[in-house]
C-alpha positions in Angstrom: 95.1 84.0 155.2 96.3 85.1 158.6 94.5 87.5 160.9 97.7 89.4 161.8 98.3 90.2 158.2 94.8 91.5 157.8 95.1 93.7 160.9 98.3 95.1 159.5 96.7 95.7 156.1 93.8 97.7 157.7 96.2 99.5 160.1 98.1 100.8 157.1 94.9 102.1 155.5 94.4 99.5 152.8 91.0 98.1 151.8 90.1 94.5 152.8 88.6 92.2 150.1 85.3 90.4 150.2 87.1 87.1 150.9 89.3 88.6 153.7 86.2 90.1 155.4 84.4 86.8 155.1 87.4 85.0 156.6 87.4 87.4 159.6 83.7 87.1 160.3 83.6 83.4 160.0 86.7 82.9 162.1 85.4 85.2 164.9 81.9 83.7 164.9 83.3 80.2 165.2 85.7 81.3 168.0 88.8 80.7 165.9 90.0 84.3 166.1 90.3 85.7 169.7 88.7 88.9 171.0 92.1 90.7 171.4 92.9 90.4 167.6 89.4 91.5 166.6 89.7 94.4 169.1 92.9 95.5 167.3 91.1 95.2 163.9 88.1 97.3 165.2 90.4 100.0 166.3 92.2 100.0 163.0 88.8 100.3 161.2 87.9 103.1 163.6 90.9 105.2 162.6 91.4 104.1 158.9 87.7 103.8 158.0 86.2 101.4 155.4 85.1 102.2 151.9 81.5 101.5 150.7 82.5 98.1 149.2 84.1 97.0 152.5 81.1 98.1 154.5 78.8 96.2 152.2 80.9 93.0 152.4 80.9 93.4 156.2 77.1 93.6 156.4 76.7 90.7 154.1 79.2 88.5 155.9 77.5 89.3 159.2 74.1 88.5 157.7 75.4 85.2 156.4 76.9 84.3 159.9 73.5 82.9 160.9 70.0 82.3 159.7 68.1 84.6 157.3 64.3 84.6 157.7 62.4 83.5 154.5 59.2 85.5 154.4 58.2 84.3 150.9 55.2 82.4 152.3 53.6 85.7 153.2 51.8 87.2 150.2 52.6 90.7 149.0 55.6 93.0 149.7 56.8 92.7 153.3 57.8 96.0 155.0 60.0 96.9 158.0 61.6 100.0 159.6 64.6 100.6 161.7 65.5 103.5 163.9 69.1 104.3 164.8 67.8 105.1 168.3 66.6 108.1 170.1 64.9 109.3 173.3 61.1 108.6 173.5 61.2 106.8 170.1 58.1 104.7 170.1 57.4 104.9 166.3 57.3 101.1 165.8 54.5 100.8 168.3 52.3 103.1 166.3 53.7 102.5 162.7 53.3 98.7 162.7 49.5 98.5 163.5 48.9 101.6 161.4 50.4 100.0 158.3 48.8 96.6 159.0 45.4 98.3 159.3 45.8 99.6 155.7 46.8 96.2 154.3 50.6 96.2 154.6 52.5 93.1 155.9 54.7 94.3 158.8 57.1 91.6 159.9 59.3 93.1 162.6 62.1 91.7 164.7 63.2 94.2 167.3 65.8 94.5 170.0 66.1 95.4 173.6 67.6 98.7 174.7 71.0 99.5 176.0 71.2 103.1 177.2 68.6 105.8 177.7 65.4 103.6 177.8 64.4 100.1 176.8 64.0 98.9 173.2 60.7 98.1 171.5 60.7 94.6 173.0 61.1 96.0 176.5 58.2 98.4 175.9 55.9 95.6 174.7 56.8 93.5 177.7 55.2 96.2 179.9 51.9 94.9 178.6 51.0 91.9 180.9 51.3 88.6 179.1 52.8 89.9 175.8 55.1 87.2 174.4 58.1 88.6 172.6 59.4 85.1 171.5 57.6 83.4 168.6 58.7 80.4 166.6 59.6 81.5 163.0 56.7 79.5 161.6 54.3 81.1 164.1 55.8 84.5 163.3 55.1 84.0 159.6 51.6 82.6 160.2 50.7 85.6 162.4 51.8 88.1 159.7 49.8 86.2 157.1 46.7 86.2 159.4 46.6 89.7 160.8 49.3 91.5 158.8 51.7 92.2 161.8 54.0 90.5 164.3 56.6 92.3 166.5 59.0 89.9 168.2 62.5 89.8 169.7 65.4 89.2 167.5 66.3 85.5 167.2 69.7 84.5 168.5 70.3 82.8 165.2 70.0 86.0 163.2 73.4 87.7 162.5 75.2 86.2 165.6 78.5 87.8 164.4 76.9 91.2 164.9 76.0 90.3 168.5 79.5 89.3 169.2 81.1 92.3 167.5 78.7 94.8 169.1 79.5 93.5 172.6 83.2 93.9 171.8 82.7 97.4 170.2 80.9 98.4 173.4 83.9 97.8 175.6 86.6 99.0 173.1 85.3 102.5 172.4 84.6 101.6 168.7 80.7 101.9 168.7 80.8 105.3 167.2 82.1 104.4 163.7 79.9 104.8 160.6 81.0 101.7 158.7 80.6 99.5 161.8 77.2 101.1 162.6 76.0 100.6 159.0 77.2 97.0 158.9 75.6 96.1 162.2 72.2 97.6 161.3 72.0 96.3 157.8 73.2 92.8 158.6 70.2 92.4 160.9 67.7 94.1 158.5 68.9 92.0 155.5 68.6 88.8 157.5 65.1 89.6 158.7 63.6 89.0 155.3 61.6 92.2 154.5 61.4 93.5 150.9 61.2 97.2 151.7 62.8 99.0 154.6 62.7 102.6 155.8 65.6 103.6 158.0 64.8 106.4 160.5 68.3 108.0 161.0 68.2 110.2 164.1 70.3 113.3 164.2 70.9 115.7 167.2 71.7 115.7 170.9 70.0 112.5 171.7 71.3 110.5 168.7 74.4 108.6 167.7 74.8 111.0 164.8 75.2 114.5 166.3 75.5 116.4 163.0 73.5 116.2 159.8 76.7 115.6 157.8 77.4 112.4 159.8 73.8 111.3 159.5 73.8 111.8 155.7 77.0 109.6 155.4 75.5 106.9 157.5 72.2 107.0 155.6 73.8 106.9 152.2 76.0 104.0 153.2 73.0 102.0 154.5 70.8 102.7 151.5 73.7 101.6 149.2 74.2 98.4 151.1 70.5 97.7 150.9 70.3 98.3 147.2 73.3 96.0 146.5 71.4 93.3 148.5 68.4 93.8 146.3 66.1 95.6 148.8 64.1 98.7 148.5 65.6 101.0 151.1 64.8 104.6 152.0 66.5 106.6 154.8 64.8 109.6 156.5 66.8 111.9 158.6 64.7 113.1 161.6 65.6 115.4 164.4 66.5 114.2 167.9 67.4 117.6 169.5 64.5 116.9 171.9 62.7 113.7 172.8 60.1 112.4 170.4 56.7 112.9 171.9 56.4 113.6 175.7 56.6 110.2 177.5 59.9 108.4 178.0 60.0 105.0 179.7 58.6 101.6 178.7 55.0 101.5 179.9 54.8 105.3 179.4 55.7 104.9 175.7 53.1 102.2 175.3 50.6 104.7 176.9 51.6 107.4 174.4 51.4 105.0 171.5 47.9 104.1 172.5 47.0 107.8 172.6 48.5 108.2 169.2 46.7 105.2 167.7 43.4 106.8 169.0 44.1 110.1 167.2 45.4 112.0 170.2 49.1 111.7 169.8 51.7 114.5 169.9 52.3 116.2 166.6 56.0 115.3 166.3 55.4 111.6 166.8 52.5 111.6 164.3 54.5 113.5 161.7 57.5 111.1 161.8 55.2 108.0 161.8 53.1 109.2 158.9 56.2 110.2 156.9 57.8 106.8 157.3 54.4 105.0 156.8 53.8 106.9 153.5 57.1 105.7 152.0 56.3 102.1 153.0 52.7 102.2 151.6 54.2 103.2 148.3 57.0 100.6 148.5 54.3 98.0 149.3 52.3 99.1 146.2 49.3 99.8 148.3 49.3 103.5 147.4 50.8 105.3 144.4 50.7 108.9 145.6 52.8 110.0 148.6 50.3 112.7 149.7 47.3 110.4 149.4 49.2 107.8 151.4 49.7 110.4 154.2 46.0 111.3 154.3 45.1 107.6 154.5 47.5 107.1 157.4 46.1 110.1 159.3 42.5 108.9 158.7 43.4 105.4 160.1 44.7 107.1 163.3 41.6 109.2 163.7 38.9 106.6 163.0 40.2 103.9 165.3 41.2 101.2 162.7 44.9 101.5 163.7 44.1 101.0 167.4 41.9 98.0 166.6 44.9 96.4 164.8 47.1 97.1 167.8 44.7 95.2 170.0 44.8 92.3 167.5 48.6 92.3 167.7 48.6 92.3 171.5 45.9 89.5 171.7 47.7 87.4 169.1 50.9 87.5 171.1 49.3 86.6 174.4 48.9 90.1 175.9 46.1 91.1 178.3 44.0 93.4 176.1 41.9 94.5 179.1 45.0 96.0 180.7 44.9 98.6 177.9 41.4 99.9 178.8 43.2 102.2 181.2 46.9 102.2 180.3 47.7 104.6 183.2 47.4 101.5 185.4 50.6 100.2 183.8 52.5 103.2 185.3 54.1 103.6 188.8 51.7 105.2 191.2 54.5 107.2 192.9 55.2 110.5 191.0 57.4 113.6 191.5 56.9 116.9 189.8 59.9 118.8 188.3 59.2 122.6 188.6 60.8 125.3 186.4 63.2 127.6 188.2 62.6 130.5 185.8 60.1 131.9 183.2 60.6 132.1 179.5 60.6 130.1 176.3 62.2 126.7 176.0 65.2 127.3 173.7 66.9 123.9 173.9 66.4 120.5 175.4 69.4 118.1 175.6 67.6 114.9 174.7 70.5 112.8 175.8 70.3 114.1 179.4 66.5 113.6 179.4 67.2 110.0 178.3 69.8 109.6 181.1 67.2 110.9 183.6 64.8 108.1 182.6 67.6 105.6 182.8 68.6 106.8 186.3 65.0 106.1 187.4 65.4 102.5 186.1 63.8 102.8 182.6 66.9 101.8 180.8 70.1 99.7 181.0 73.6 101.0 181.8 74.9 97.5 181.2 73.3 94.6 179.4 72.6 92.7 182.6 70.6 95.5 184.2 66.9 94.8 184.9 64.6 97.4 183.5 61.7 98.9 185.6 58.9 98.8 183.0 56.6 101.2 184.9 59.0 104.1 185.6 60.1 107.1 183.5 59.0 110.6 182.8 56.4 112.7 181.1 57.9 115.9 179.6 55.2 118.5 179.5 57.1 121.2 177.5 58.8 121.1 174.1 61.2 123.5 172.3 59.2 126.7 171.7 56.9 126.2 174.7 56.4 129.0 177.2 56.9 128.1 180.9 56.3 130.0 184.1 58.5 129.9 187.2 57.2 127.1 189.5 55.3 125.4 186.7 55.7 121.7 186.2 57.9 120.9 183.3 58.0 117.1 183.9 56.3 114.4 185.9 58.6 111.6 187.1 57.1 108.1 187.6 59.4 106.6 190.2 60.2 103.8 192.6 63.1 104.6 195.0 66.2 105.2 193.0 67.6 108.1 191.1 64.9 110.7 191.8 67.0 113.7 192.7 69.6 112.9 190.1 66.9 112.6 187.4 65.3 115.9 188.5 68.7 117.8 188.2 69.4 116.2 184.8 66.1 117.5 183.5 66.6 121.0 184.9 70.1 121.1 183.5 68.9 119.7 180.1 66.4 122.5 179.5 67.6 126.0 178.4 65.1 128.8 179.0 65.4 132.1 177.2 63.4 135.0 175.8 62.9 134.0 172.2 60.4 131.5 170.8 62.3 128.9 168.7 61.2 126.4 166.1 62.9 123.2 165.0 62.9 121.2 161.7 61.8 117.6 162.5 62.1 115.9 159.1 65.4 117.0 157.5 66.1 114.9 154.5 65.0 111.8 152.5 67.7 109.6 150.9 66.8 106.9 148.4 
């Protein structure tokens, strides 16, 4: 096989075989195929697409480019979730302890953020002492002992995806459904869980701007998972406004703690409970979906979920006493963003809200950027809220940079009108 022939084949709209895709991924991972040829192939895929079989072969080849985690030592059905990414998405921080408090085994490898805000690992690092790196044996032992571990993704898991993503990022080929599906599923399949829920975000602040695109991605990823012998469910959830109110690393830990103590925002609770109910059924802990939702709500209200969160933090070296008053994790310098008119919030451009947090230092514009863990913003209003002129619509937690730019981004992101508007948060479930 020759890479030039395979680039030509895809350029001309023909399907690549399993063996051809394996040849490409192995060759690129080992450095035998250069970036410029893979760049040409990525652009050919972007324009000519891939069928479902090709996408599946791509995910499996990337999975097999490194180590797969064997979780068979852990008794029971191991569960995991993945979000395609959104603004203020701190679901993992709530969902993991919540599920573990009800007996599920939540073994989670998470990534860092690139873009609006940090990833789950950045957020957890805002807790003093929290160790995001665990040896695989310690990872497995912790899940056996307390039902949960949340760690950074090992460099040995799907290394082909890491190389390919870096190249996609600089060749304008990130936004391609087969490549997104292959990237996500390669990591999920290598991480060893038996049952996975995919939270596919759709709207302003998501990769998938339309429900039609989101359905295509969800169906493809569910299909890949099933072919690999996993239980996979995809839930389409709205990202036309940020999830919850707080955006930024320590700020999102703060809101997760509020939620685990039964005082979280309704949208965050609704998404978490919906995902959690599917995973409780997949883990064979519950048999009725509505009963599962009730059990999850009860665990948030009675404090058992928060106790499990404290166990997680302590097990991974975090300073539990720092969570007694999580506001101490935040920057002490704040700036209020005041509304310039009165009316109802008609629309919030979640992407611009995410950019505002990033300008303050809460996210990365390039991979090498250092994230400020204690900055970000607290958005006081949601779509449908009434606001008065001069009323605070957001509090910025700041250091020195990006303050005025963030303020303008927030004001421009929020549309105020005369009608009260409602949005649908949970749009579809695909199995």
